All heavy atoms as TSV, in Angstrom:
chain	resi	resn	atom	element	x	y	z
A	1	MET	N	N	0.849	-1.178	0.000
A	1	MET	CA	C	0.000	0.000	0.000
A	1	MET	C	C	0.891	1.236	0.000
A	1	MET	O	O	1.865	1.317	0.727
A	1	MET	CB	C	-0.883	-0.006	1.254
A	1	MET	CG	C	-1.767	1.212	1.333
A	1	MET	SD	S	-2.925	1.137	2.712
A	1	MET	CE	C	-1.956	1.896	3.998
A	2	GLN	N	N	0.522	2.176	-0.831
A	2	GLN	CA	C	1.293	3.413	-0.901
A	2	GLN	C	C	0.409	4.557	-0.441
A	2	GLN	O	O	-0.761	4.643	-0.812
A	2	GLN	CB	C	1.760	3.657	-2.326
A	2	GLN	CG	C	2.647	4.864	-2.467
A	2	GLN	CD	C	3.127	5.052	-3.900
A	2	GLN	OE1	O	2.609	4.447	-4.819
A	2	GLN	NE2	N	4.119	5.893	-4.081
A	3	LEU	N	N	0.973	5.397	0.378
A	3	LEU	CA	C	0.244	6.546	0.892
A	3	LEU	C	C	0.872	7.812	0.330
A	3	LEU	O	O	2.080	7.995	0.416
A	3	LEU	CB	C	0.311	6.577	2.427
A	3	LEU	CG	C	-0.312	7.779	3.112
A	3	LEU	CD1	C	-1.828	7.761	2.907
A	3	LEU	CD2	C	0.004	7.766	4.584
A	4	ILE	N	N	0.045	8.619	-0.271
A	4	ILE	CA	C	0.525	9.898	-0.789
A	4	ILE	C	C	0.077	10.971	0.189
A	4	ILE	O	O	-1.108	11.120	0.457
A	4	ILE	CB	C	-0.022	10.176	-2.197
A	4	ILE	CG1	C	0.460	9.085	-3.159
A	4	ILE	CG2	C	0.403	11.566	-2.673
A	4	ILE	CD1	C	-0.151	9.169	-4.530
A	5	LEU	N	N	1.043	11.672	0.720
A	5	LEU	CA	C	0.771	12.683	1.734
A	5	LEU	C	C	1.201	14.041	1.207
A	5	LEU	O	O	2.332	14.202	0.762
A	5	LEU	CB	C	1.539	12.332	3.011
A	5	LEU	CG	C	1.377	13.240	4.205
A	5	LEU	CD1	C	-0.068	13.186	4.718
A	5	LEU	CD2	C	2.322	12.811	5.310
A	6	GLN	N	N	0.295	14.983	1.251
A	6	GLN	CA	C	0.634	16.327	0.825
A	6	GLN	C	C	0.679	17.227	2.054
A	6	GLN	O	O	-0.280	17.280	2.817
A	6	GLN	CB	C	-0.407	16.861	-0.156
A	6	GLN	CG	C	-0.402	16.156	-1.480
A	6	GLN	CD	C	-1.417	16.757	-2.439
A	6	GLN	OE1	O	-2.440	17.272	-2.031
A	6	GLN	NE2	N	-1.111	16.682	-3.717
A	7	ILE	N	N	1.816	17.866	2.234
A	7	ILE	CA	C	1.921	18.843	3.322
A	7	ILE	C	C	2.495	20.129	2.748
A	7	ILE	O	O	3.254	20.111	1.780
A	7	ILE	CB	C	2.773	18.342	4.499
A	7	ILE	CG1	C	4.211	18.046	4.090
A	7	ILE	CG2	C	2.158	17.120	5.136
A	7	ILE	CD1	C	5.121	17.729	5.235
A	8	SER	N	N	2.118	21.212	3.348
A	8	SER	CA	C	2.621	22.498	2.874
A	8	SER	C	C	4.073	22.680	3.299
A	8	SER	O	O	4.573	21.987	4.182
A	8	SER	CB	C	1.771	23.637	3.449
A	8	SER	OG	O	2.005	23.750	4.839
A	9	THR	N	N	4.728	23.634	2.663
A	9	THR	CA	C	6.112	23.948	3.019
A	9	THR	C	C	6.194	24.376	4.481
A	9	THR	O	O	7.110	23.963	5.197
A	9	THR	CB	C	6.659	25.064	2.110
A	9	THR	OG1	O	6.550	24.633	0.756
A	9	THR	CG2	C	8.100	25.388	2.431
A	10	GLN	N	N	5.204	25.156	4.920
A	10	GLN	CA	C	5.200	25.617	6.317
A	10	GLN	C	C	5.073	24.434	7.271
A	10	GLN	O	O	5.770	24.358	8.276
A	10	GLN	CB	C	4.057	26.618	6.539
A	10	GLN	CG	C	4.003	27.174	7.949
A	10	GLN	CD	C	5.251	27.959	8.336
A	10	GLN	OE1	O	5.866	28.612	7.494
A	10	GLN	NE2	N	5.627	27.894	9.585
A	11	ASP	N	N	4.168	23.500	6.961
A	11	ASP	CA	C	4.016	22.310	7.800
A	11	ASP	C	C	5.312	21.516	7.852
A	11	ASP	O	O	5.714	21.035	8.909
A	11	ASP	CB	C	2.894	21.400	7.272
A	11	ASP	CG	C	1.514	21.994	7.450
A	11	ASP	OD1	O	1.345	22.885	8.308
A	11	ASP	OD2	O	0.598	21.565	6.726
A	12	PHE	N	N	5.963	21.375	6.700
A	12	PHE	CA	C	7.215	20.634	6.643
A	12	PHE	C	C	8.274	21.307	7.506
A	12	PHE	O	O	8.985	20.637	8.269
A	12	PHE	CB	C	7.706	20.515	5.201
A	12	PHE	CG	C	8.921	19.648	5.060
A	12	PHE	CD1	C	8.787	18.281	4.883
A	12	PHE	CD2	C	10.197	20.187	5.124
A	12	PHE	CE1	C	9.911	17.468	4.770
A	12	PHE	CE2	C	11.314	19.381	5.016
A	12	PHE	CZ	C	11.170	18.016	4.831
A	13	LEU	N	N	8.355	22.625	7.417
A	13	LEU	CA	C	9.350	23.351	8.214
A	13	LEU	C	C	9.066	23.202	9.708
A	13	LEU	O	O	9.999	23.047	10.507
A	13	LEU	CB	C	9.382	24.823	7.814
A	13	LEU	CG	C	9.923	25.113	6.410
A	13	LEU	CD1	C	9.762	26.591	6.071
A	13	LEU	CD2	C	11.377	24.679	6.290
A	14	GLU	N	N	7.784	23.240	10.082
A	14	GLU	CA	C	7.435	23.055	11.493
A	14	GLU	C	C	7.798	21.650	11.965
A	14	GLU	O	O	8.310	21.474	13.076
A	14	GLU	CB	C	5.953	23.335	11.705
A	14	GLU	CG	C	5.613	24.807	11.606
A	14	GLU	CD	C	4.128	25.090	11.743
A	14	GLU	OE1	O	3.365	24.187	12.131
A	14	GLU	OE2	O	3.726	26.229	11.457
A	15	LEU	N	N	7.554	20.652	11.116
A	15	LEU	CA	C	7.936	19.284	11.468
A	15	LEU	C	C	9.453	19.151	11.567
A	15	LEU	O	O	9.963	18.461	12.458
A	15	LEU	CB	C	7.397	18.287	10.439
A	15	LEU	CG	C	5.919	17.954	10.530
A	15	LEU	CD1	C	5.480	17.116	9.331
A	15	LEU	CD2	C	5.599	17.222	11.826
A	16	ALA	N	N	10.169	19.802	10.676
A	16	ALA	CA	C	11.635	19.763	10.716
A	16	ALA	C	C	12.146	20.374	12.014
A	16	ALA	O	O	13.075	19.839	12.636
A	16	ALA	CB	C	12.219	20.478	9.499
A	17	GLU	N	N	11.538	21.482	12.439
A	17	GLU	CA	C	11.927	22.098	13.712
A	17	GLU	C	C	11.629	21.170	14.882
A	17	GLU	O	O	12.436	21.047	15.818
A	17	GLU	CB	C	11.198	23.426	13.900
A	17	GLU	CG	C	11.712	24.547	13.030
A	17	GLU	CD	C	10.939	25.839	13.227
A	17	GLU	OE1	O	10.310	26.010	14.291
A	17	GLU	OE2	O	10.970	26.676	12.309
A	18	LEU	N	N	10.483	20.531	14.834
A	18	LEU	CA	C	10.130	19.580	15.889
A	18	LEU	C	C	11.141	18.438	15.946
A	18	LEU	O	O	11.590	18.049	17.027
A	18	LEU	CB	C	8.721	19.027	15.638
A	18	LEU	CG	C	8.223	17.964	16.611
A	18	LEU	CD1	C	8.093	18.528	18.020
A	18	LEU	CD2	C	6.885	17.405	16.145
A	19	CYS	N	N	11.523	17.922	14.794
A	19	CYS	CA	C	12.508	16.843	14.745
A	19	CYS	C	C	13.854	17.294	15.293
A	19	CYS	O	O	14.529	16.538	16.001
A	19	CYS	CB	C	12.653	16.322	13.317
A	19	CYS	SG	S	11.200	15.430	12.728
A	20	ASP	N	N	14.246	18.513	14.981
A	20	ASP	CA	C	15.499	19.049	15.529
A	20	ASP	C	C	15.429	19.135	17.048
A	20	ASP	O	O	16.399	18.811	17.747
A	20	ASP	CB	C	15.805	20.430	14.942
A	20	ASP	CG	C	16.355	20.368	13.532
A	20	ASP	OD1	O	16.850	19.287	13.131
A	20	ASP	OD2	O	16.276	21.394	12.828
A	21	SER	N	N	14.269	19.543	17.566
A	21	SER	CA	C	14.093	19.621	19.020
A	21	SER	C	C	14.199	18.243	19.650
A	21	SER	O	O	14.820	18.075	20.703
A	21	SER	CB	C	12.737	20.231	19.363
A	21	SER	OG	O	12.678	21.561	18.923
A	22	VAL	N	N	13.606	17.247	19.002
A	22	VAL	CA	C	13.677	15.870	19.507
A	22	VAL	C	C	15.125	15.390	19.509
A	22	VAL	O	O	15.590	14.782	20.467
A	22	VAL	CB	C	12.787	14.919	18.671
A	22	VAL	CG1	C	13.057	13.464	19.010
A	22	VAL	CG2	C	11.313	15.254	18.881
A	23	LYS	N	N	15.855	15.688	18.420
A	23	LYS	CA	C	17.267	15.294	18.336
A	23	LYS	C	C	18.066	15.878	19.496
A	23	LYS	O	O	18.869	15.198	20.126
A	23	LYS	CB	C	17.886	15.774	17.023
A	23	LYS	CG	C	17.474	15.010	15.808
A	23	LYS	CD	C	18.146	15.616	14.577
A	23	LYS	CE	C	17.432	15.232	13.323
A	23	LYS	NZ	N	17.967	15.892	12.130
A	24	LYS	N	N	17.840	17.175	19.750
A	24	LYS	CA	C	18.593	17.852	20.814
A	24	LYS	C	C	18.212	17.325	22.195
A	24	LYS	O	O	19.061	17.172	23.066
A	24	LYS	CB	C	18.345	19.354	20.748
A	24	LYS	CG	C	18.976	19.999	19.537
A	24	LYS	CD	C	18.614	21.469	19.433
A	24	LYS	CE	C	19.155	22.062	18.148
A	24	LYS	NZ	N	18.670	23.416	17.922
A	25	ALA	N	N	16.938	17.021	22.387
A	25	ALA	CA	C	16.475	16.595	23.704
A	25	ALA	C	C	16.806	15.136	24.007
A	25	ALA	O	O	17.064	14.785	25.157
A	25	ALA	CB	C	14.961	16.807	23.819
A	26	THR	N	N	16.803	14.293	22.985
A	26	THR	CA	C	16.944	12.855	23.244
A	26	THR	C	C	18.200	12.237	22.655
A	26	THR	O	O	18.478	11.070	22.887
A	26	THR	CB	C	15.736	12.089	22.672
A	26	THR	OG1	O	15.738	12.236	21.238
A	26	THR	CG2	C	14.434	12.581	23.249
A	27	ASN	N	N	18.918	12.998	21.864
A	27	ASN	CA	C	20.101	12.480	21.177
A	27	ASN	C	C	19.743	11.414	20.146
A	27	ASN	O	O	20.594	10.654	19.715
A	27	ASN	CB	C	21.128	11.915	22.165
A	27	ASN	CG	C	22.431	12.673	22.110
A	27	ASN	OD1	O	22.567	13.655	21.384
A	27	ASN	ND2	N	23.399	12.213	22.876
A	28	GLU	N	N	18.464	11.312	19.779
A	28	GLU	CA	C	18.027	10.360	18.768
A	28	GLU	C	C	17.817	11.102	17.464
A	28	GLU	O	O	17.200	12.149	17.433
A	28	GLU	CB	C	16.718	9.680	19.180
A	28	GLU	CG	C	16.887	8.706	20.324
A	28	GLU	CD	C	15.624	7.917	20.562
A	28	GLU	OE1	O	14.949	7.557	19.585
A	28	GLU	OE2	O	15.322	7.660	21.727
A	29	LYS	N	N	18.343	10.514	16.395
A	29	LYS	CA	C	18.185	11.139	15.092
A	29	LYS	C	C	16.805	10.774	14.542
A	29	LYS	O	O	16.454	9.612	14.442
A	29	LYS	CB	C	19.268	10.649	14.133
A	29	LYS	CG	C	19.248	11.336	12.798
A	29	LYS	CD	C	20.415	10.892	11.941
A	29	LYS	CE	C	20.387	11.622	10.612
A	29	LYS	NZ	N	21.506	11.224	9.754
A	30	ILE	N	N	16.035	11.775	14.230
A	30	ILE	CA	C	14.713	11.553	13.652
A	30	ILE	C	C	14.531	12.518	12.492
A	30	ILE	O	O	14.915	13.680	12.571
A	30	ILE	CB	C	13.588	11.721	14.702
A	30	ILE	CG1	C	12.232	11.358	14.096
A	30	ILE	CG2	C	13.576	13.095	15.309
A	30	ILE	CD1	C	11.124	11.204	15.114
A	31	THR	N	N	13.988	12.005	11.416
A	31	THR	CA	C	13.717	12.841	10.248
A	31	THR	C	C	12.218	13.094	10.160
A	31	THR	O	O	11.425	12.440	10.840
A	31	THR	CB	C	14.182	12.155	8.954
A	31	THR	OG1	O	13.418	10.963	8.767
A	31	THR	CG2	C	15.669	11.809	9.005
A	32	VAL	N	N	11.841	14.017	9.305
A	32	VAL	CA	C	10.421	14.301	9.112
A	32	VAL	C	C	9.719	13.038	8.626
A	32	VAL	O	O	8.632	12.702	9.077
A	32	VAL	CB	C	10.228	15.478	8.126
A	32	VAL	CG1	C	8.764	15.647	7.761
A	32	VAL	CG2	C	10.787	16.758	8.721
A	33	THR	N	N	10.364	12.313	7.721
A	33	THR	CA	C	9.770	11.073	7.209
A	33	THR	C	C	9.565	10.068	8.339
A	33	THR	O	O	8.491	9.456	8.437
A	33	THR	CB	C	10.670	10.455	6.114
A	33	THR	OG1	O	10.862	11.422	5.085
A	33	THR	CG2	C	10.053	9.204	5.538
A	34	ASN	N	N	10.558	9.897	9.207
A	34	ASN	CA	C	10.418	8.996	10.349
A	34	ASN	C	C	9.270	9.418	11.248
A	34	ASN	O	O	8.488	8.589	11.710
A	34	ASN	CB	C	11.695	8.953	11.202
A	34	ASN	CG	C	12.905	8.428	10.488
A	34	ASN	OD1	O	13.964	9.026	10.569
A	34	ASN	ND2	N	12.769	7.319	9.786
A	35	TYR	N	N	9.180	10.712	11.484
A	35	TYR	CA	C	8.143	11.240	12.365
A	35	TYR	C	C	6.758	10.957	11.785
A	35	TYR	O	O	5.858	10.504	12.488
A	35	TYR	CB	C	8.348	12.749	12.565
A	35	TYR	CG	C	7.360	13.356	13.524
A	35	TYR	CD1	C	7.551	13.247	14.896
A	35	TYR	CD2	C	6.230	14.012	13.061
A	35	TYR	CE1	C	6.635	13.785	15.783
A	35	TYR	CE2	C	5.315	14.558	13.948
A	35	TYR	CZ	C	5.528	14.437	15.308
A	35	TYR	OH	O	4.617	14.968	16.178
A	36	ILE	N	N	6.596	11.217	10.488
A	36	ILE	CA	C	5.308	10.958	9.840
A	36	ILE	C	C	4.973	9.472	9.904
A	36	ILE	O	O	3.833	9.092	10.182
A	36	ILE	CB	C	5.322	11.473	8.387
A	36	ILE	CG1	C	5.382	13.008	8.393
A	36	ILE	CG2	C	4.102	10.981	7.618
A	36	ILE	CD1	C	5.624	13.630	7.028
A	37	GLU	N	N	5.953	8.612	9.672
A	37	GLU	CA	C	5.727	7.162	9.752
A	37	GLU	C	C	5.275	6.763	11.155
A	37	GLU	O	O	4.364	5.941	11.312
A	37	GLU	CB	C	6.991	6.397	9.373
A	37	GLU	CG	C	7.305	6.443	7.900
A	37	GLU	CD	C	8.642	5.815	7.559
A	37	GLU	OE1	O	9.411	5.447	8.469
A	37	GLU	OE2	O	8.925	5.692	6.348
A	38	LEU	N	N	5.891	7.338	12.175
A	38	LEU	CA	C	5.496	7.036	13.550
A	38	LEU	C	C	4.063	7.485	13.828
A	38	LEU	O	O	3.287	6.768	14.477
A	38	LEU	CB	C	6.453	7.711	14.539
A	38	LEU	CG	C	7.856	7.129	14.620
A	38	LEU	CD1	C	8.749	8.034	15.465
A	38	LEU	CD2	C	7.827	5.725	15.196
A	39	MET	N	N	3.699	8.651	13.330
A	39	MET	CA	C	2.333	9.154	13.531
A	39	MET	C	C	1.318	8.250	12.831
A	39	MET	O	O	0.254	7.954	13.378
A	39	MET	CB	C	2.193	10.586	13.020
A	39	MET	CG	C	2.992	11.616	13.797
A	39	MET	SD	S	2.480	11.736	15.531
A	39	MET	CE	C	3.730	10.760	16.337
A	40	ILE	N	N	1.649	7.786	11.639
A	40	ILE	CA	C	0.748	6.887	10.908
A	40	ILE	C	C	0.605	5.566	11.659
A	40	ILE	O	O	-0.501	5.033	11.792
A	40	ILE	CB	C	1.260	6.664	9.466
A	40	ILE	CG1	C	1.117	7.964	8.667
A	40	ILE	CG2	C	0.507	5.512	8.791
A	40	ILE	CD1	C	1.810	7.949	7.316
A	41	GLN	N	N	1.713	5.039	12.181
A	41	GLN	CA	C	1.651	3.799	12.958
A	41	GLN	C	C	0.766	3.965	14.182
A	41	GLN	O	O	-0.029	3.077	14.507
A	41	GLN	CB	C	3.061	3.367	13.381
A	41	GLN	CG	C	3.896	2.827	12.262
A	41	GLN	CD	C	5.324	2.543	12.689
A	41	GLN	OE1	O	5.685	2.675	13.856
A	41	GLN	NE2	N	6.157	2.161	11.740
A	42	GLU	N	N	0.881	5.105	14.863
A	42	GLU	CA	C	0.044	5.370	16.038
A	42	GLU	C	C	-1.430	5.408	15.650
A	42	GLU	O	O	-2.281	4.842	16.338
A	42	GLU	CB	C	0.441	6.697	16.697
A	42	GLU	CG	C	1.724	6.636	17.476
A	42	GLU	CD	C	1.579	5.841	18.755
A	42	GLU	OE1	O	0.542	5.950	19.422
A	42	GLU	OE2	O	2.526	5.102	19.082
A	43	GLU	N	N	-1.734	6.084	14.546
A	43	GLU	CA	C	-3.117	6.171	14.079
A	43	GLU	C	C	-3.668	4.793	13.745
A	43	GLU	O	O	-4.818	4.468	14.072
A	43	GLU	CB	C	-3.214	7.088	12.850
A	43	GLU	CG	C	-2.970	8.546	13.143
A	43	GLU	CD	C	-4.087	9.170	13.970
A	43	GLU	OE1	O	-5.252	8.781	13.801
A	43	GLU	OE2	O	-3.780	10.056	14.781
A	44	LEU	N	N	-2.865	3.960	13.087
A	44	LEU	CA	C	-3.311	2.613	12.737
A	44	LEU	C	C	-3.535	1.753	13.978
A	44	LEU	O	O	-4.497	0.973	14.038
A	44	LEU	CB	C	-2.299	1.939	11.801
A	44	LEU	CG	C	-2.255	2.491	10.384
A	44	LEU	CD1	C	-1.110	1.854	9.596
A	44	LEU	CD2	C	-3.575	2.277	9.659
A	45	MET	N	N	-2.681	1.897	14.981
A	45	MET	CA	C	-2.870	1.140	16.227
A	45	MET	C	C	-4.162	1.560	16.912
A	45	MET	O	O	-4.924	0.718	17.392
A	45	MET	CB	C	-1.669	1.326	17.165
A	45	MET	CG	C	-0.458	0.541	16.728
A	45	MET	SD	S	0.952	0.465	17.891
A	45	MET	CE	C	0.856	1.910	18.870
A	46	MET	N	N	-4.421	2.878	16.952
A	46	MET	CA	C	-5.658	3.362	17.578
A	46	MET	C	C	-6.875	2.872	16.802
A	46	MET	O	O	-7.875	2.467	17.388
A	46	MET	CB	C	-5.653	4.889	17.668
A	46	MET	CG	C	-4.668	5.408	18.694
A	46	MET	SD	S	-4.721	7.192	19.062
A	46	MET	CE	C	-5.187	7.956	17.574
A	47	LYS	N	N	-6.788	2.876	15.477
A	47	LYS	CA	C	-7.890	2.390	14.646
A	47	LYS	C	C	-8.157	0.919	14.940
A	47	LYS	O	O	-9.310	0.503	15.111
A	47	LYS	CB	C	-7.562	2.577	13.170
A	47	LYS	CG	C	-8.630	2.012	12.260
A	47	LYS	CD	C	-8.167	1.994	10.811
A	47	LYS	CE	C	-9.147	1.200	10.003
A	47	LYS	NZ	N	-8.562	0.198	9.185
A	48	ASN	N	N	-7.101	0.116	15.015
A	48	ASN	CA	C	-7.265	-1.313	15.288
A	48	ASN	C	C	-7.880	-1.551	16.662
A	48	ASN	O	O	-8.715	-2.447	16.824
A	48	ASN	CB	C	-5.918	-2.039	15.169
A	48	ASN	CG	C	-5.459	-2.162	13.738
A	48	ASN	OD1	O	-6.261	-2.130	12.810
A	48	ASN	ND2	N	-4.161	-2.278	13.544
A	49	GLU	N	N	-7.477	-0.768	17.646
A	49	GLU	CA	C	-8.055	-0.893	18.980
A	49	GLU	C	C	-9.553	-0.570	18.958
A	49	GLU	O	O	-10.354	-1.270	19.569
A	49	GLU	CB	C	-7.337	0.024	19.972
A	49	GLU	CG	C	-5.937	-0.438	20.324
A	49	GLU	CD	C	-5.189	0.549	21.198
A	49	GLU	OE1	O	-5.811	1.506	21.710
A	49	GLU	OE2	O	-3.972	0.371	21.370
A	50	LEU	N	N	-9.925	0.481	18.237
A	50	LEU	CA	C	-11.337	0.847	18.134
A	50	LEU	C	C	-12.138	-0.240	17.421
A	50	LEU	O	O	-13.243	-0.586	17.844
A	50	LEU	CB	C	-11.502	2.173	17.394
A	50	LEU	CG	C	-11.125	3.418	18.172
A	50	LEU	CD1	C	-11.160	4.636	17.256
A	50	LEU	CD2	C	-12.064	3.623	19.347
A	51	VAL	N	N	-11.590	-0.784	16.355
A	51	VAL	CA	C	-12.273	-1.853	15.624
A	51	VAL	C	C	-12.464	-3.063	16.536
A	51	VAL	O	O	-13.548	-3.669	16.560
A	51	VAL	CB	C	-11.489	-2.233	14.347
A	51	VAL	CG1	C	-12.002	-3.522	13.733
A	51	VAL	CG2	C	-11.555	-1.101	13.327
A	52	ASN	N	N	-11.453	-3.405	17.316
A	52	ASN	CA	C	-11.557	-4.536	18.239
A	52	ASN	C	C	-12.624	-4.286	19.296
A	52	ASN	O	O	-13.428	-5.168	19.608
A	52	ASN	CB	C	-10.213	-4.823	18.913
A	52	ASN	CG	C	-9.223	-5.474	17.974
A	52	ASN	OD1	O	-9.607	-6.073	16.972
A	52	ASN	ND2	N	-7.946	-5.325	18.272
A	53	GLU	N	N	-12.639	-3.073	19.850
A	53	GLU	CA	C	-13.645	-2.736	20.856
A	53	GLU	C	C	-15.044	-2.791	20.278
A	53	GLU	O	O	-15.964	-3.315	20.896
A	53	GLU	CB	C	-13.375	-1.354	21.440
A	53	GLU	CG	C	-12.160	-1.317	22.360
A	53	GLU	CD	C	-11.905	0.077	22.934
A	53	GLU	OE1	O	-12.862	0.858	23.043
A	53	GLU	OE2	O	-10.737	0.356	23.239
A	54	LEU	N	N	-15.210	-2.257	19.071
A	54	LEU	CA	C	-16.525	-2.274	18.431
A	54	LEU	C	C	-16.985	-3.699	18.130
A	54	LEU	O	O	-18.164	-4.020	18.267
A	54	LEU	CB	C	-16.519	-1.442	17.149
A	54	LEU	CG	C	-16.447	0.067	17.348
A	54	LEU	CD1	C	-16.272	0.768	16.005
A	54	LEU	CD2	C	-17.684	0.578	18.065
A	55	SER	N	N	-16.050	-4.552	17.717
A	55	SER	CA	C	-16.443	-5.934	17.425
A	55	SER	C	C	-16.852	-6.657	18.699
A	55	SER	O	O	-17.795	-7.463	18.678
A	55	SER	CB	C	-15.323	-6.689	16.720
A	55	SER	OG	O	-14.216	-6.889	17.575
A	56	HIS	N	N	-16.232	-6.348	19.848
A	56	HIS	CA	C	-16.631	-6.942	21.121
A	56	HIS	C	C	-18.005	-6.446	21.536
A	56	HIS	O	O	-18.821	-7.208	22.058
A	56	HIS	CB	C	-15.607	-6.631	22.224
A	56	HIS	CG	C	-14.309	-7.351	22.069
A	56	HIS	ND1	N	-14.214	-8.706	21.818
A	56	HIS	CD2	C	-13.032	-6.902	22.106
A	56	HIS	CE1	C	-12.946	-9.053	21.726
A	56	HIS	NE2	N	-12.201	-7.981	21.885
A	57	ILE	N	N	-18.267	-5.172	21.299
A	57	ILE	CA	C	-19.576	-4.605	21.642
A	57	ILE	C	C	-20.666	-5.247	20.796
A	57	ILE	O	O	-21.737	-5.623	21.309
A	57	ILE	CB	C	-19.568	-3.069	21.458
A	57	ILE	CG1	C	-18.671	-2.432	22.522
A	57	ILE	CG2	C	-20.974	-2.498	21.524
A	57	ILE	CD1	C	-18.407	-0.954	22.311
A	58	GLN	N	N	-20.398	-5.418	19.513
A	58	GLN	CA	C	-21.387	-6.014	18.615
A	58	GLN	C	C	-21.657	-7.471	18.978
A	58	GLN	O	O	-22.787	-7.929	18.886
A	58	GLN	CB	C	-20.929	-5.914	17.164
A	58	GLN	CG	C	-21.001	-4.493	16.615
A	58	GLN	CD	C	-20.454	-4.395	15.198
A	58	GLN	OE1	O	-19.735	-5.282	14.734
A	58	GLN	NE2	N	-20.787	-3.302	14.530
A	59	LYS	N	N	-20.640	-8.185	19.402
A	59	LYS	CA	C	-20.825	-9.582	19.792
A	59	LYS	C	C	-21.677	-9.680	21.059
A	59	LYS	O	O	-22.428	-10.619	21.229
A	59	LYS	CB	C	-19.477	-10.260	20.032
A	59	LYS	CG	C	-18.701	-10.526	18.765
A	59	LYS	CD	C	-17.354	-11.166	19.067
A	59	LYS	CE	C	-16.550	-11.330	17.805
A	59	LYS	NZ	N	-15.213	-11.867	18.057
A	60	GLY	N	N	-21.532	-8.680	21.929
A	60	GLY	CA	C	-22.275	-8.692	23.182
A	60	GLY	C	C	-23.728	-8.256	23.030
A	60	GLY	O	O	-24.564	-8.510	23.874
A	61	ALA	N	N	-24.049	-7.597	21.925
A	61	ALA	CA	C	-25.393	-7.059	21.718
A	61	ALA	C	C	-26.378	-8.107	21.233
A	61	ALA	O	O	-26.156	-9.135	20.827
A	61	ALA	CB	C	-25.359	-5.921	20.720
């Protein structure tokens, strides 16, 4: 699956600044691409949790 993500130049610059802050605070190298991938993974985990909860509710009904 391929995801096409469009972000503005301003959004990209803000993400780059955030990544620089993370690098300075944690000594971990993170790029904007890494950060976006992590956010997508978090969203997918939350989605899966919601789907699981809903399926349990439906089974109980």
